[in-house]
Structure formats: structure tokens, C-alpha cells
C-alpha positions as CSV (number, residue, x, y, z in Angstrom):
1,X,140.0,59.1,61.1
2,X,137.4,61.0,59.1
3,X,135.2,59.0,56.7
4,X,133.5,61.6,54.5
5,X,131.0,59.0,53.2
6,X,129.5,59.0,56.7
7,X,128.8,62.7,56.7
8,X,125.3,63.9,56.4
9,X,124.6,67.5,55.2
10,X,122.4,69.7,57.3
11,X,119.9,70.1,54.5
12,X,119.4,66.3,54.5
13,X,119.0,65.7,58.3
14,X,115.2,65.3,58.0
15,X,115.7,62.1,56.1
16,X,117.7,60.7,59.0
17,X,115.2,61.2,61.8
18,X,115.8,58.9,64.7
19,X,119.2,57.8,63.3
20,X,122.7,58.4,64.6
21,X,124.7,60.4,62.1
22,X,127.7,62.7,61.8
23,X,127.7,66.3,60.7
24,X,130.8,68.3,59.8
25,X,130.8,72.1,59.9
26,X,131.6,75.2,61.8
27,X,130.4,76.4,65.2
28,X,128.0,79.3,64.3
29,X,126.9,80.3,67.8
30,X,127.2,78.9,71.4
31,X,124.6,79.3,74.2
32,X,126.1,77.6,77.3
33,X,123.5,77.8,80.0
34,X,123.4,76.5,83.5
35,X,121.6,73.3,82.7
36,X,121.8,73.1,78.9
37,X,124.4,73.6,76.2
38,X,123.2,74.7,72.8
39,X,125.6,74.8,69.8
40,X,124.4,75.9,66.3
41,X,126.6,74.2,63.7
42,X,126.7,75.4,60.1
43,X,127.7,73.8,56.9
44,X,127.4,75.0,53.3
45,X,123.7,73.8,53.2
46,X,122.4,75.3,56.4
47,X,122.4,75.4,60.2
48,X,121.3,72.9,62.9
49,X,121.1,72.9,66.6
50,X,123.1,70.5,68.8
51,X,121.4,70.2,72.3
52,X,123.1,68.7,75.3
53,X,121.9,68.5,78.9
54,X,124.7,69.1,81.4
55,X,125.8,66.0,83.2
56,X,129.3,66.7,84.3
57,X,130.7,64.3,81.7
58,X,133.4,64.5,79.1
59,X,131.0,65.7,76.4
60,X,130.0,68.7,78.6
61,X,133.7,69.7,78.9
62,X,134.3,69.3,75.1
63,X,131.3,71.5,74.3
64,X,132.4,74.1,76.9
65,X,135.8,74.4,75.1
66,X,134.3,75.3,71.7
67,X,134.8,78.7,70.1
68,X,132.8,80.3,67.2
69,X,134.0,79.2,63.8
70,X,135.8,76.1,65.1
71,X,135.7,73.2,62.6
72,X,133.9,70.3,64.3
73,X,132.6,66.8,63.6
74,X,129.6,65.9,65.8
75,X,128.0,62.5,65.9
76,X,124.6,62.2,67.5
77,X,120.9,61.3,67.1
78,X,118.6,63.3,65.0
79,X,115.4,64.1,66.9
80,X,112.2,66.0,66.2
81,X,111.7,69.2,68.3
82,X,109.1,71.6,66.9
83,X,110.3,74.4,69.2
84,X,113.6,74.6,67.4
85,X,113.5,77.2,64.6
86,X,116.1,75.5,62.5
87,X,114.0,72.9,60.7
88,X,112.2,71.7,63.8
89,X,115.1,69.3,64.4
90,X,118.0,69.0,66.8
91,X,120.9,66.7,67.3
92,X,121.5,65.0,70.7
93,X,125.3,64.5,70.6
94,X,127.2,61.4,71.4
95,X,130.8,62.5,70.4
96,X,132.3,65.8,69.6
97,X,135.5,66.0,67.6
98,X,137.2,69.4,67.3
99,X,139.0,69.3,63.9
100,X,140.4,72.8,64.2
101,X,139.7,75.1,67.1
102,X,139.2,78.7,66.0
103,X,141.2,81.4,67.8
104,X,139.2,84.0,69.6
105,X,138.1,86.8,69.0
106,X,137.4,86.6,65.3
107,X,139.0,89.4,63.2
108,X,135.6,90.4,61.6
109,X,131.9,90.4,62.4
110,X,128.7,91.4,60.7
111,X,129.5,95.1,61.3
112,X,133.0,95.1,59.8
113,X,133.5,97.4,56.8
114,X,134.1,96.0,53.3
115,X,137.8,96.7,53.0
116,X,138.6,94.8,56.3
117,X,136.3,92.0,55.3
118,X,138.3,91.7,52.1
119,X,141.4,91.3,54.2
120,X,139.8,88.2,55.8
121,X,137.9,87.1,52.7
122,X,137.9,83.4,53.5
123,X,136.1,84.1,56.8
124,X,133.8,86.7,55.2
125,X,132.6,84.2,52.6
126,X,132.3,81.4,55.0
127,X,130.2,83.4,57.5
128,X,127.9,85.0,55.0
129,X,125.4,82.8,53.1
130,X,124.8,85.7,50.7
131,X,128.5,85.5,49.7
132,X,128.3,81.8,49.2
133,X,125.2,82.2,47.1
134,X,127.1,84.7,44.9
135,X,129.5,81.9,43.8
136,X,126.7,79.5,43.2
137,X,125.0,82.1,41.0
138,X,128.3,82.7,39.2
139,X,128.6,79.0,38.5
140,X,125.1,78.8,37.1
141,X,125.6,82.0,35.0
142,X,128.8,80.7,33.4
143,X,127.3,77.3,32.9
144,X,124.3,79.0,31.1
145,X,126.6,81.0,28.9
146,X,128.7,77.9,28.0
147,X,125.5,75.9,27.3
148,X,124.4,78.5,24.8
149,X,127.8,78.9,23.2
150,X,128.2,75.1,22.8
151,X,124.6,74.9,21.3
152,X,125.7,77.5,18.7
153,X,128.7,75.4,17.7
154,X,131.3,77.5,19.5
155,X,134.8,76.1,20.3
156,X,136.2,77.0,23.8
157,X,139.7,78.4,23.5
158,X,142.4,79.2,26.0
159,X,144.6,82.0,24.8
160,X,148.0,83.2,26.2
161,X,148.0,85.7,29.0
162,X,151.7,86.5,28.5
163,X,152.5,88.6,25.4
164,X,155.7,89.9,23.9
165,X,154.2,93.3,23.0
166,X,151.5,95.3,24.7
167,X,148.1,94.3,23.1
168,X,145.7,96.8,21.5
169,X,146.6,100.3,22.4
170,X,149.7,99.7,24.5
171,X,148.3,101.6,27.4
172,X,146.9,100.0,30.6
173,X,149.1,96.9,30.5
174,X,151.3,95.3,33.2
175,X,154.9,94.9,32.3
176,X,156.9,92.0,33.9
177,X,160.4,90.5,33.6
178,X,160.6,87.5,31.3
179,X,164.0,85.7,31.1
180,X,166.0,89.0,30.7
181,X,163.4,90.8,28.5
182,X,160.0,92.4,29.0
183,X,156.7,90.7,28.7
184,X,153.2,92.0,29.2
185,X,150.0,90.6,30.7
186,X,147.1,90.4,28.2
187,X,144.5,93.1,28.7
188,X,142.2,91.2,26.3
189,X,142.3,88.0,24.3
190,X,141.2,90.1,21.3
191,X,144.1,89.5,18.9
192,X,144.3,85.8,19.7
193,X,140.6,85.1,19.3
194,X,140.8,86.9,15.9
195,X,143.7,84.6,15.0
196,X,141.5,81.6,15.9
197,X,138.9,82.9,13.4
198,X,141.7,83.2,10.8
199,X,142.7,79.6,11.8
200,X,139.3,78.4,10.5
201,X,137.6,77.9,13.9
202,X,134.2,79.4,13.0
203,X,132.9,80.5,16.4
204,X,135.2,81.0,19.4
205,X,134.6,81.8,23.1
206,X,136.8,82.0,26.2
207,X,136.1,82.7,29.8
208,X,139.4,83.7,31.4
209,X,141.5,86.3,33.3
210,X,142.0,89.8,31.9
211,X,144.5,92.3,33.2
212,X,144.1,96.1,33.1
213,X,146.6,98.5,34.5
214,X,144.1,101.2,35.0
215,X,144.6,103.3,38.2
216,X,140.8,103.4,38.7
217,X,139.3,103.4,42.1
218,X,135.7,103.2,41.1
219,X,133.1,100.6,42.3
220,X,133.2,99.0,38.8
221,X,136.9,98.7,38.0
222,X,139.4,95.9,38.8
223,X,143.0,95.3,37.7
224,X,142.3,91.6,37.2
225,X,138.9,90.2,36.3
226,X,137.2,87.4,34.5
227,X,136.3,88.2,30.9
228,X,133.7,86.4,28.7
229,X,134.9,86.7,25.1
230,X,133.2,85.6,21.9
231,X,134.3,85.9,18.3
232,X,132.1,84.8,15.3
233,X,133.2,84.2,11.7
234,X,131.2,84.7,8.5
235,X,128.9,87.3,10.0
236,X,126.7,89.5,7.8
237,X,127.1,92.5,10.1
238,X,127.5,93.6,13.7
239,X,123.8,92.8,14.3
240,X,124.8,89.1,14.3
241,X,127.1,89.7,17.3
242,X,124.4,91.6,19.3
243,X,121.8,88.9,18.5
244,X,124.2,86.2,19.8
245,X,124.9,88.1,23.0
246,X,121.3,89.0,23.9
247,X,120.2,85.3,23.4
248,X,123.2,84.1,25.4
249,X,122.4,86.4,28.3
250,X,118.7,85.7,28.2
251,X,119.5,81.9,28.4
252,X,122.0,82.2,31.2
253,X,119.9,84.6,33.3
254,X,116.9,82.3,32.9
255,X,119.0,79.5,34.3
256,X,119.9,81.7,37.3
257,X,116.3,82.8,37.9
258,X,115.1,79.2,37.8
259,X,117.8,77.8,40.1
260,X,118.5,80.7,42.5
261,X,115.6,83.2,42.0
262,X,114.1,82.7,45.5
263,X,117.4,82.7,47.3
264,X,118.5,85.9,45.5
265,X,115.3,87.6,46.5
266,X,115.8,86.5,50.1
267,X,119.5,87.3,50.4
268,X,119.9,90.3,48.1
269,X,116.4,91.7,47.9
270,X,116.5,91.6,44.1
271,X,114.0,90.1,41.6
272,X,115.8,88.4,38.7
273,X,114.1,89.6,35.5
274,X,114.8,87.3,32.6
275,X,115.2,89.7,29.6
276,X,113.4,89.2,26.3
277,X,115.3,89.4,23.1
278,X,115.8,91.5,21.1
279,X,117.2,94.1,23.4
280,X,116.5,97.8,22.4
281,X,119.2,99.5,20.3
282,X,120.1,103.1,20.0
283,X,122.9,104.8,18.2
284,X,125.4,107.0,20.0
285,X,124.3,110.1,18.2
286,X,120.6,109.4,19.2
287,X,121.6,108.7,22.8
288,X,123.6,112.0,23.0
289,X,120.7,114.0,21.4
290,X,118.2,112.6,24.0
291,X,120.6,113.2,26.9
292,X,121.5,116.7,25.8
293,X,117.9,117.6,25.6
294,X,117.7,116.8,29.3
295,X,120.7,119.0,30.2
296,X,123.6,116.5,30.0
297,X,126.8,117.8,28.4
298,X,125.7,121.5,28.0
299,X,128.9,122.3,26.1
300,X,128.1,119.6,23.6
301,X,131.7,118.3,23.5
302,X,131.6,114.8,25.0
303,X,132.3,112.0,22.6
304,X,131.5,109.2,25.1
305,X,128.6,108.8,27.4
306,X,130.5,108.2,30.7
307,X,128.9,106.7,33.7
308,X,126.4,109.5,34.1
309,X,125.3,109.4,30.5
310,X,125.1,105.6,30.6
311,X,122.8,105.7,33.6
312,X,120.7,108.5,31.9
313,X,120.2,106.6,28.6
314,X,119.4,103.3,30.4
315,X,116.7,105.1,32.5
316,X,115.3,106.7,29.3
317,X,115.1,103.3,27.6
318,X,113.6,101.6,30.7
319,X,110.9,104.3,30.8
320,X,110.1,104.0,27.1
321,X,110.3,100.2,26.7
322,X,110.4,98.6,30.1
323,X,113.7,96.9,29.2
324,X,116.7,96.8,31.6
325,X,119.2,96.3,28.7
326,X,120.2,98.6,25.8
327,X,122.8,98.4,23.1
328,X,124.4,101.7,22.3
329,X,125.8,101.4,18.8
330,X,128.0,103.3,16.3
331,X,130.6,104.8,18.6
332,X,132.8,107.5,17.0
333,X,136.1,106.3,15.4
334,X,138.1,108.6,17.8
335,X,137.2,106.5,20.9
336,X,137.3,103.0,19.3
337,X,140.3,100.8,18.5
338,X,141.8,100.8,15.0
339,X,140.5,97.3,14.2
340,X,136.8,98.2,14.5
341,X,135.2,98.2,11.1
342,X,133.7,101.5,9.7
343,X,130.6,101.6,7.5
344,X,131.4,102.8,4.0
345,X,128.8,105.5,4.1
346,X,129.7,106.8,7.6
347,X,133.5,106.8,7.9
348,X,133.5,108.8,11.2
349,X,131.7,106.0,13.2
350,X,132.4,102.3,13.9
351,X,130.3,99.2,13.6
352,X,130.6,98.8,17.4
353,X,128.4,98.7,20.5
354,X,128.4,98.7,24.3
355,X,125.7,96.8,26.2
356,X,124.4,98.6,29.2
357,X,122.5,96.8,31.9
358,X,120.6,99.0,34.4
359,X,123.0,101.8,33.4
360,X,126.3,99.9,33.8
361,X,128.4,99.0,30.8
362,X,128.9,95.2,30.9
363,X,130.1,94.6,27.3
364,X,132.0,96.1,24.4
365,X,131.8,94.6,21.0
366,X,132.1,95.3,17.2
367,X,132.5,93.9,13.8
368,X,136.2,93.8,13.1
369,X,138.0,95.0,10.1
370,X,139.2,91.9,8.3
371,X,140.9,93.5,5.3
372,X,144.7,93.8,5.7
373,X,145.0,97.0,3.7
374,X,142.2,98.8,5.5
375,X,143.6,97.8,8.9
376,X,147.0,99.3,8.0
377,X,145.3,102.5,6.9
378,X,143.2,102.7,10.1
379,X,146.3,102.1,12.3
380,X,148.1,104.9,10.4
381,X,145.2,107.3,10.9
382,X,145.6,106.7,14.7
383,X,149.3,107.2,14.4
384,X,150.0,103.7,15.6
385,X,153.2,101.8,14.8
386,X,152.4,98.4,13.3
387,X,156.0,97.2,13.8
388,X,155.2,95.0,16.9
389,X,151.9,93.8,15.4
390,X,153.1,91.7,12.5
391,X,151.9,88.4,13.9
392,X,148.4,89.9,14.4
393,X,148.4,91.6,11.0
394,X,149.6,88.4,9.2
395,X,146.3,86.8,10.2
396,X,144.6,89.1,7.7
397,X,146.9,88.5,4.7
398,X,145.7,85.1,3.7
399,X,142.0,85.0,3.5
400,X,140.5,86.0,6.9
401,X,136.6,86.0,6.8
402,X,134.4,88.8,8.0
403,X,134.0,88.5,11.8
404,X,133.0,90.2,15.0
405,X,132.9,89.6,18.7
406,X,132.4,90.9,22.2
407,X,134.1,91.1,25.6
408,X,132.0,91.0,28.7
409,X,133.0,91.5,32.3
410,X,131.7,88.6,34.4
411,X,132.0,90.6,37.7
412,X,130.0,93.5,36.3
413,X,127.2,91.2,35.2
414,X,127.1,89.6,38.7
415,X,127.2,93.1,40.3
416,X,124.1,94.2,38.4
417,X,122.4,90.8,38.7
418,X,122.6,90.8,42.5
419,X,122.4,94.6,43.0
420,X,125.9,94.8,44.6
421,X,127.4,98.2,45.4
422,X,130.9,97.3,44.3
423,X,132.7,94.9,42.0
424,X,134.9,94.2,45.0
425,X,132.2,91.9,46.3
426,X,131.7,90.1,42.9
427,X,135.1,88.5,43.0
428,X,136.4,85.9,45.4
429,X,139.7,87.8,45.9
430,X,139.5,91.3,44.4
431,X,142.5,92.9,42.7
432,X,142.7,96.7,42.4
433,X,145.4,99.4,42.4
434,X,145.7,99.2,46.2
435,X,145.0,95.5,46.7
436,X,147.3,92.6,45.9
437,X,146.4,90.5,49.0
438,X,145.3,88.2,50.2
């Protein structure tokens, strides 16, 4: 019978010197020599060595039967041994309980390629302390974002992920059967968080799943990811939204730096830089002018920056200001949704932005158009049918305030924060066009 209250974590062993305790964990490595048996046991806080002198007894046989990654409970005395690298401690065992013997050989090791590691993700995460650290960092990052949002008076919402009609553009959505008719997975909580604003909830945020049916095989795309969404009512302009985001990120990243900075440096080789607000801003037109002067888009036809342009403008801003973040603002109407507001004096651009961090787009945001008649006009200009959007459009017919918001990809933020090569490593179980398992 296991009594979890009796368990001592590896990180706390020093406090139990000379005492008999129990540890629970996995067999990390075995060195079974002629006279001695050494077993390194790992839990989520660290590793410790179990040392047993062969005596032909039952314990010797039990230790001999162990395999790497077997789940064990070992009871023994904690003793000082300065020769042992793992904390200068070792455990002299009295009982060994094999809770679940691991089959051998293991399907992955430290040289296994990423795709096969993802097939065995539970083992991959368990065996690599860097992977475990990632989820600790994710927890702190989300906690920091929530702390900031709560402090600003935000209400946390949970919007539906099943929709009767395809949200936003109608493209890039997953269709599924729903009691004899079609339904769609939400590609954004956009329309619902705007409804919450119309419902009189002043500031709204949500951290939840987002689904995109993009057949993209890049290192930064996923078909299901966690979105951080914010919507703010009674704003003066889009600047209020950018100010909210930069302060939220600065707060959350500061929490990560304080709690995990050293561990991130050790495991990922990355220094966490806490950004200072305000972040630099640059309009899309200015960004394109700077990039074209350096030979980007020689034909002068690109409306969007694309990954290459994003990296280029981020490098330019870093060189000029030393800042890792930059807001690119005023995207053209042609590449933004119909509900983005347009300035009266510049009808061909939108009051929108993307936030780039070290050259990767991590956020899209905008001031929304809150006037019903203007929304209808802008939808018509984009040749969109409003027939299936009546519930959404109704939210603007009865006194909806000026508002704006943003959508941020949590995986992308983690990817940049930890210097990962692929978003596949920034999720527990990644989903992409070729991956629906495990």
C-alpha cells in the first residue's frame, strides 16, 4: 500500500540526513558491478543515487531485475557521501518496490529525431528535464498574463468552440457532423469576445483552444493551439490595445525570468530579457520602405511582410533600438478582416497591428469596427455574405461601445522565449496536418 504522505522528494533529501525515508521515481540508470549495485532514481525534482553492496540477499536480486524507466518506490537511509556527484548524498536501500517494470529496450533515446520523440511524447517529456521545464515556464507565463489581466479588471470568459457557421472568413475551418447537420470548430473566439463587450463586460480575456485548418507544414504552424485572447471596451484608439499587451507581456516575462531564468539558461542556453514598455512601433508602409531599400521585394508588389520580411524588420529594429519586440501597424485593408476599423483619413489601411518577437509574429490585434452600418459596408466591399452572421451583427445594432483586442499564440511565445526550433516542441501533444496522435 502506497502512502504518498511518506514520500520525500529528491530535492528535499538533504533535510532528512540520517533518516530512513521513501522516494518514488523512475530508474534513470543502472550500474550493476561485481561488488556494488548503483541505481540512479529520478523524480520531477532531481536525481539521487541508491547504493547497495552485494550480499546475495533478496535486495540484490530485486535491484538486478530493474530496467531503465521502471517506476519504483525505494525505502532507505539517507547518508552523506561527498564523492557522489548528485548532491553529495546517497540512499542505502532497505526495501525496493517495483511499481511498474518498464519493458526493454525503450523506444526512444537522447539521439532520437523529433518526429519519433513526438510518437512517444510521454517518455520524451519524462526523460528530458528541459521538456519538463517548458511546462513549468508555460504555467508561470500564463499565471503572469492572468495576474496582469485580473489587475486591469478583466473578466475571464469561456466561449464556445463549436459554431453553426464558419467564423471570420469561412476558410481554414474544420467541419464536423453535428446531429445530422454541419458544425465548425472555432478558428478564433473573435466574434464571441466582441459579443461579451456588447454584453457590457468591459474587459474580456480567454486562454483556450483555437483550431485552424491550414495545411501548413512550417515550424510555426499548428492545427490546434492555445490562444490568449483579449478584448477591451471604451478604448480611445488601437494604441490602448497595444499598451495593454506590452505591459501584460513585460509582467509575465518578468515572472518567468525571476522564477526560471537560471534554469532556462542552463537547459536552453537562452537569457530571458524582460522587455521594457513601450515597445517600438512602425507602420507597414515604413517597414516595407526600409526592407525594400535593402533589396526585399524587388518587384514592389508584396502587401504583407511574410516570414522573411518579419525577420528583416525585427533585425532592423533591434539594431536601431536594442528592442526584441516591434509592433507593425496599419496593415492594408486587403489583407485584414472586414471588422477591422479604418481611419477616416486613410481608408486603405486598418487600425491593426502584428506584434513580432525576434522576428516571429506572436500576435494580431486591432481596433474593431463597432458601427453596424460601417460593418455591413465593409463586408460588402469584401464581397462577403452576411446571411450567416446575423447573431454577430446584431451585437452592433443596440449600442456597442468602441473596442479592440488581440489574439496571441501561446506556443509561439514559448518558442521564442526558450529559443525552440519548432512549435512542435512547445505543445504537450502537437497537432498538425500529419499528426492526430498520440
